[in-house]
N, C-alpha and C positions, 0 to 999 in steps of 0.2 A: 595604405602603412599599418588599415588595421589587422591586414592577414601576414605581414612582413614580419614586422617584429615580434610577433608572439612565434611564427618560424621557425626566428634567427635563435631565440633564445632558448626555442625548445630544443636545435641543431646542436646548439655549442652545447647546452649541457649533457644532452647523451653522445655527444662526439665527446667530448670531453674525460666520461667517466669511461666509454669504448677506449679511449688511448692511455687512458691514465693505468687500464689493469695490463696491458701490456708494459707500460713503466712502472712498475710498482713489481712485477717481477722481477726485469728485468737488475733494477737495481736487490733485489733481494737477494739474486743468484750474480751479483758483481759485474753485467756487464753494461760497455759504458754506453750514457744515450745526448747524443750531441744537437738533436730538435727534436723539439714537442709545441708540433703545431696543432692548431687548429685551423682549419682552412687551406687551401692551396693559391698558388700564385706567390703574386709579391706581398713582400708582410707590410703589416700594417701599424704594426708595434710591436714589441716585445722584451727582452731584459733574459739576462744571463744569471744565474743563482749560483753558489758556490763549486758546484762541483764540477762547473762549467756547461752545462745546459741550456740551452737556449729555447727559452719560452716564446712561443709568439703566438700573434691571431694573425690570418693574412685572409686576404681582403674574397675568395668562394669560400664562403662559409657553408661546403656538402662535403666537406669532409673533415680527416686530418689525418694524420703521423707520427707514429715514435722513430725516427731514425737512431739509429745504435754507431757505436764507434765503430771503423776504418769496413765499414762491410756496403760496397755496392749492390750487391743485389741480398740485402738484409735476412732475407731465410736459406738460402746456396749454402747446401755442405759443397760443393762440387768440387768449387776453386778452393778449397781451403788452406792445401799444403801453399798454392802458392802467392796464399795471401798471408800466412803467417810468418814466410822470408821476411815480408816488406815491416815486419814490428819487431824490437825487442820482449825481452821475458813476462818485462812486467807490464808491456801491452797486451801485447797475450793474452794474456789475464782477463780482458775486459773484452773483448772478441767474444761475440753470440757465438762463433763460430766453435770454441774452443769447449762448447757447455754440454753436458753430458745429454745424452736426446730427453732424457725427460722434464731435464731444468729448460731447455729447447718447446717441446710440447708446451709447458708449462705457459711459459711467454708469449707466445704466442695464442693457448686456447683465455690467456688471461683477460681481452678485450671484452670477448661475449660474454665470460665467466661474471665480470663486472656488470654488463649490460644488466644480465638477470639478478643479479642484486644488487641494483638500484632499480629496477623491476618491484620485488620481492619489498627495500624496503619503504617503496613508497607508497604500496595495498598498506604495506603496517602501520604506518601513519594514518594515511585512510582509518583503516579499522579502529582503529584508536580510539584515532580521537575527532571522526566523523560518524562512524559507526555502522555497522552493515544491514542489509535491510533482510530477514526470515519471514515475509508476510508468505503465507501458503496461497498458490495459485489456483483458486477456485475458480471452476467455469459457473459464468453469472450467464452468457446465452451463445447459444450452438445456433448459429444461420443455415437460412433453409436450403437443401439442396447442395451443403458446400462440402469439402473433403473430410468436415471433421463429422457431421452428420452421416455421411456414408459411412466411414471408419466405426460409428457406432457411439460417437462422444456424447456426452449428455448432460445438463446444468446439474451443477454443484456438483460432479465431478471432479475431486481432488489431485491435479495432472503432478506425479514424484517423481517421475525419470525420462527424459527425451533420451533415446537413442546411448540407453544405457549412463547415463550424466542424469546424477542427482537434482534436480532440483529443488533449491532452498529458497529462493524467492520468488514473486510474482513478477519479477524482474529480470529472470533465466530465462524465461518462456521463449520470451521472442529470440533472445541471445541465442540459445540452441537450436532455435530451428533455422536461423538465419548461417549460422556456424555450418548448421547439417550438408554434411555433400551425398545423402544418399538422396536415392528418387525415392523411397521411402521412406518415412521417418516414425519408429516407435516411438510408442506413447504409452509408457505404464501411467494407469490413472488409481486410484481411490473409491471405492465405491459403495457404500454403504457396510463398508468394513470390509469388502472385496478387494483386492486387487488383480485388474486387469490386463493386458496387453494389447492395444491398438494399435493395426498400420494406416498411416494416413499420406496418403498422395499428394501434397501438397503444390498448390496454383503458383504459378510462377507467372508476377501480372510484373507493369512498368509502373516504377511508384518513387516518392523521395521518401526521406529520411528525416529525422528531428530535426536538422539541417539545413532543409531544403535539395538534400544534392538524389541527384539521380541516382538512382538505384532500379535493381530488377529486385521486388520480394517476392518471398515465400507465404502463400496465404493459405493458410487453412478454415479461418471460419469460423472462429470464437471469442468473446471478447472476457475479459477474466475479471474479475474484484476480488479485495479483500473483505473475508470474513466478517459479517458486522461494520463494514466500515472501517475494522482496526489495524491499521496498518502496525506491523510489530519490525521497529530499528532500534538496533543496539549496538551500544560499543562495545568492546572484545577487550579480554582482556590482554595482556600482551603473549603470551602462548598461545591461546587459543586466534589472534590474529596473526601470528606467525604462520598457525598449519595454515588458514585458511588465506595467507599469501601464497603458499606454496602450491596450493590448490588453484589459484587463479592462473598461477604464470606457468602450473601444468599443463592446465586447460587451452588455455592459449596457444601454447608452445604445438602441441597438441593437433589442435584444428586446427592451425596454419599446415601445419604440415600435412593433413589431411587434403584441402584445400587445394594447394600446391600439386598432389597427386594428383586430385580432380583434375583439374586445368592441361596437367603431361597427358592424360589420357584423355581429353576431349570432353570428359562429363561435366568438369566444375567449370562455373561463368566468370570468363575471363575480364569480361569489362571493366570486372572490379578492381584490378590491377590497375594501382595509380601508383605515381611515382613522386617528387618536390613538387611539383605543381598542386597537387591537389591534397599534397601534407599542408603545404603551405596555408590552403583555404581551406581547410578544417582544422587545422590551428586558429587560426585567426578566428572563426565560427564556435568554435568550443568555447578559446579565451576569453567571450563575453556573458558568457554561462558561468565563469569564474571559477577560483585561486583551481578547483579541486577537479572539476569535468577538466581542466586542463594539465592538471599533473596525472590523472589518473590516462590521459589520452601520451602524455611523457611517457606514462609506464611500460601502454602497449608497442608505441614506436623503441621505443629500449629492445623488447623482447622482439620484435622482428630485425631490429639491425642487431642482435646477438645470434640469432636461429638463422639467418643470410647469412652471418659471416663464418658460417660453421658445415656451412654447404662447401662439398669436395672439388669446389672450381679454385682453379690454381689463379694466385692476386688476389683472392680471397685466403683467412686464417686458416678455414678449412680445407683449403688448398694446400696449404702448406703442411699442416696436419697431414693428408693425406700422401706425402713425399715422408713423412718421418716414419709412416707407417709400413710405404716399401722400403725404407730404412732398416727398421725392429724387423722384418721380415727379411731382405734380401743381405742386411750386415752390410751394406756398406751406400751410402748413398745414390741415387741413381744421375745416370751423366749429365753434364752443363744440356748436352742439345735435345737429352729426352725433356729434360725441365722445361726447356725454350720451347718446343712440342705443346706441352700439356700447357703452358703459356698465351700461346699463340690460341690454343682454344678456348681458353677461359678468358682469353679477352676477347674473342668473337660472341662468346654466351653472354655476358655482361654488356655488350652495346647491343644485342639484341633484346633482354630485358629491358634495358634501360629504354630502346626506341621504341618499344612493346607500349611502356608502361608512359612514356610523354605521349605517345598518340593519341591513348587512355583518356589521359590528365586533360589536353585538345580536346576531343569532341566530347567532355565534361563540362567545357566553358561553353561549349556551341562555332569552335571555330572547322567543325569538320560537321 
């Protein structure tokens, strides 16, 4: 239960925000919404609002959906003429398929946009009220014969960049090394007021993270410490906090894309790809450390959900946006048959990804 309850809270919040993004733009542009569901399957409880939308919680909390008025296939344009015959003029105005292309695109993109906004809001809250660390990353020790020593790192070097990413805090170093997908990691260090570029090839060793989960660590062989043991942790004003929030979301997004790209090319570590089981396990572990670590994780999960949904895979929001791009270029929507072919491909890709992630989850639990 210690894992399940935090996981359910996390999923409900992130999914609700995602679906509310779709709902917000749909209502903004006059599209009728018949259902707003958190979860799939049998309804546990729900209620109807004054506009006729059924808000409900279903018993499988691994997603959600917004159902629009009159749409069999919510995002299909191919059967528009057939659909219009079934409704009078007033009801036609509430149909998704009658809206201009830019409105349909915003309604579809609204879910991922809402996920990124949630992450920005969470980081903004943390930086303003809990603060952000700006302690310089000073090397206190370089281990003998380590990748760092071979590359030329020395005690008292100050790490200022890793792979062209600015190091603002001692906490950034391990994060940037872990997120790097390059075989050789570029370090820019300050030594006696001179900036040096050092190339380090990390060792990959099996280990555990701070929560005790198995991971493949990238080790370079240094120990860091704050100068004179002084920690520089400070609360930020609204403007600076907002800038830092955007920077964090941008970093996580670009790093995730690089990581996924490295898995596709075969150079990345695919064993770290996880699914609901691993998310549930980690969310429970993180929740034990308090509310701030938990909502931080919620921000990262929200970014991941928004990013994945933008992939040009049918069944995902990005797949529908891909169809709209074709419609813009061709001047008409793709045929129903063509769309169905894309959907079959999308279903295969998603099932393959789910199987692979679940296999990794079960292996992580020691069942394989």
